[in-house]
Every structure is written in C-alpha cells, then in structure tokens.
N, C-alpha and C positions, 0 to 999 in steps of 0.2 A: 205685848204679845209674847206668849211663852214659847220656848224652844220647840215644844211638841207641836205647836201650830206653825212655827217658821220652818221647821225641819223639812217637811215635804216640798215646800217652795224653794228652799235653798238647794236641795238635791235636784229638783226639776230645772232650775236655772243652770246648774252645773252640767246637767245632761244636754241641755239645749245649747249652751254657749261653750262647753268644753272646760270652763273654769268659772270660779266666782272670785270677786275681789272684795276686800273689806269695805273700801270706799263705795263700791257699787251697791253692796247690801245695806250699808248705812243709809244711803239715799233711798233705796227701795222700801225698807221697813221703817225708816224714821226712828232708829234707835242709835245708841252710842257705839263708837268703834269697839269699846271694851266688851260690850254685849255681843257683838258679832264675832269678835275674836274668841270669846268663850264658847259661842255656838259652834264655831269651826273646830275648836279643840275637842269639844264633845263628839262631834261627828267624826273626827279623825280617830278618836279613841275607840269608836265602835266600828271603824273600818269602812265607813260609808263615803268618806272623802279623805284626801291626802293633803296635808298642809304644805304650802309653798309660800315664798316671800310675798306678802301682800294679799294672800287669799288662800284658795284651796282648789284642787283639781280632782277629777275622778281617780280612784285608787289605781295604782300600777298593778298589773297582773300579767300572767303568761297567757291569758285568754282575752281575745278582743271583745269589746262590748257588742251587744246585739246590733245587727245591721239596720233595723228600723230606727234604733236610737242614734246610730251614726248619721243617718239621713237627716236627723233633726239638728245635729250639731252645726252651728255656724252656717246656717243655710244661706244667709245673704252674702257672706264672704265667699262661699263656694260658687254662687252665681257670678259674683264679680270676677273671681279667678277664672271661671269657665269662659266668660266673655273675653277676658284678656288673652286667653289661650286661643279661642276660636279665630280671632282677628289675625293671628299669626299663621294660620293654616290656609294655604292657597287652595284654589280649586285644582282639580286634575292632578292629584297626587295620591300616593299610597300611605296609609296611616294605620297604626295599631292603637287601640284603646283598651286599657287593662281594667281589671276589677277595681271598683271603688265608687264611692258616692260622689266624689268630685269629678271623676271621669264620666259618670252618668250625666252630670250637669254639663260637661263639655259636649257630650253627644247631643243634648238638647239644643245647644248653641250652634251646632253644625247643621241643623235642619235646613238652612237656607243655602248651604254649599252645593256645588255641582261637580260631577266628575270624580268624586272620591272613590277609592277602593279602601274600604274599612275592614280590617280583620280585628276580631275581638274574642276574648274568652269570657265575656260577660253577657249572659242571656238578656239582662235588662237593657244593656246598650243596644243590642241587636233589635230588640223590640222598639226602642225609641226611634232608631234610624230607619226602621221599616216604613215609617211615614214619609220618607223622602225617596221618591222614585228615581231621582237623579244620582243616587249613591248606591254603589254595589257593596253588599255586606257579606262577609264570610265569617262564619262562626267556627272556632276551633273545635276539635274533639276534646275529650277529657272527662274526668270524673266531675259530675255536677255536685256543687255544694248548694243544697236547697236553701241554706240560710241567707245567701246573698246572690244566687244566680251565677256564681263563678264556675269556670271550667278549669281544672288543674290536672297536673300529672303528665305522664309521658306522651299521651295523645295530643295534648295541648302543645307541648314542646315540639313534637313532630310536625305539626301544622305550621308553627312559627318558622321552623327551619326551612320551609319552602319559599320564604319571602325575604326581600330586602326592602325595608320601609324608608320612606322619605322622612316621616315623623312618627314617633311613638309618644303617646301621652300616658304617663303612669302616675300612680299615687303611692303612698306608703302609710303604714300605721303609725310610725313615729320617726322622729329625727333626733339624732344625738346632737349635742352642742357643737360638735365639729362638722355636722352636716351629713354624717353617715345615715343612709336610709335603712330603716329597720322594719321588720314585720313579725307576725305571729305564726304564720303557716309556712312550713318548710317547702311544701309543694308549690305554694304561690311564689316563694322566694326563687325557686329554681326556674319557674316560668319567667319571672321578672328579669333574671340574669340573661336568659335566652333572648328576650325582647331587646335588651340593651345591645347585645352582640349583633343583632340584625337591623340596626337602625342608624341612619346618618345623623339625625337630629333628635335627641331625647329631651322631652319636656316633662318636668316634674311639676305637678299641681298639688299644692299642700298648703293649708292655712296654718296660721301661727300656733294653733293649739297642739300641733304635732310636736312642737318643741317642749311641751309640758307633759308628754306621754312617754312611756317606755315600752319597748317590745324586745323580745329576746333574740330574734334571728336577723343576721346581717344580710342586707341585699346588695348594696354597692356604696362606694364613697360618692360624695356630691360632685367630685371631679369627673365622674362619668356622665354627668348631666350637662346638656348643652344650654338649656334655659330653665330656670327655676322661677315659677310664678307663684307668688304668695301675697299675703295681705298686710304684712307688718315687717318692721326691721328685723334683721337676723341677729342671732347671738354673735358676739365678736369673733369667736373661732370659726364659725361657719362662714361669715363674711370674708375673713382672711383666706380661707380655703377656696371660696368661689373666685375671689380676685386672682389668686395664684393660678388657678386652673383655667381661667377664662370662661367660667360659667356665668352666663348673663342672668342677672336677677331682675325680675320685673315685678313691680308692686301694682296689684290690681286696683288699688285706690288712687293711683296717680291721676291727676287732672287730665293728662294727655290721653287717657284711655276712656274718658267719659264721653 
C-alpha cells in the first residue's frame, strides 16, 4: 500500500487518538517499521504531523484544533475519565463545569445526580444537564464562541465572582511536562484563573494526549489542582510536583473504578 493510500488513514487515526505509534501502525497496515517511519517522516516534512519518540502527533500550533475534531479524540478515555470524576461529586453541592469536550462528558455522567447547583460557561453543558430536572443550572454571561459553545470575557468572570464552589471541574488544552496547565485563548485562561480562586476542590480532567500537545498561554501550576483524573502514568516531573503539592492523581482505568 503506497503512502498516498496510507496517508489519509494515518492522519485520521492521529486525529481520533491524538497520536500514532510506529508499532500501532505496523500492526494496522501490516508493513515494516521502516516503512512506517518513512511515512511519518514524509508527513512531518509536509507539516501534517509532528514526529515524537515512537510515533507522531498532530502538529503544534498557536491555534487549537477544531472542536468537532477534539470531540473525536480519545473518546473512550474521556468517558472513563468522566465516570471517575462523577463518582467523586456528591449530591447537594455547588459545582462549576468549564469549557471542554471532557467536561461535557462529565456533564453526561452527572445526569443521575440530585440537588446540584451547576454553574457553567459552556452552552453545550447547559443543554446536556437541562435533561435533569433535579439539577439547577446557571449559565454565565459572556462572549459566545460559536466554535465550541463557550462563554468567555468579563461577563463570565463577573458571574463566577458571585459564587464559591464546592467543586470545579476544568480541562486544559495542553500540559507541560512539569504539569503546568496551558491553553490557547487568553480570555478562557482568565476565566479559568477566576474559577480556581472561587473553588474549594478543583478537579482537572485531562487525558494523556495533553502531554503530547503544546499551547502558548499559562493557566496555573498543577499544584493548584486538588485532584487530577487522567488515563495514563504521568511524566516524572509532573508526578513529582503532584506528590510535593498533595495533588491526588486518579487513574480512570484503575480496576477500583470499574
């Protein structure tokens, strides 16, 4: 099979899974590792992928990938993470759910909860939770981003300033090796900082692909996070920082969560 035939499938897998590995593509296409390495080198030279050890990822950029594509990335992992998060949220508490495809998955897993007051700056999350009559939903003001249903800016911050949350569930666009949370949109960064300031227990939901991505805007150090729910082992520096800060790390694929 020529590269021209493999190329769309390789890119499709990268968009769906967040990355591709040489071993995985060898098994998928039934070709040699040398052939796959050449394919990935060719795709990296055209800017369609970025080579990393053992495979390739979507190219780094100062602009996030499209929201509908992010929804497709690591879908099963996001569901596992969302379930692990939802079991940690008690009934009868005040929570904030931020913009993100993983936080949308959390909203779906909260549909059986009762007595929640949910504040969100995500139109999609508000729509999901509207199906639960035992949950009160408040949508912040703010500038609507049609691309992802997010509400950002001063009006969103002003709404958040009126509350103190028991739990906030946030995502991020990327994580540095030391655990720093990163994002693409400065307006969203400002809102995220405000959320953290008004929350007793901050939960970060992020799958392992976030360690393979880069984003330019700093949100917060991982030490500001109470619980980090993810699906794979952390880089050494991030694990060290979490241990030192007392950030609880929960693995969504743990047998205890099944």
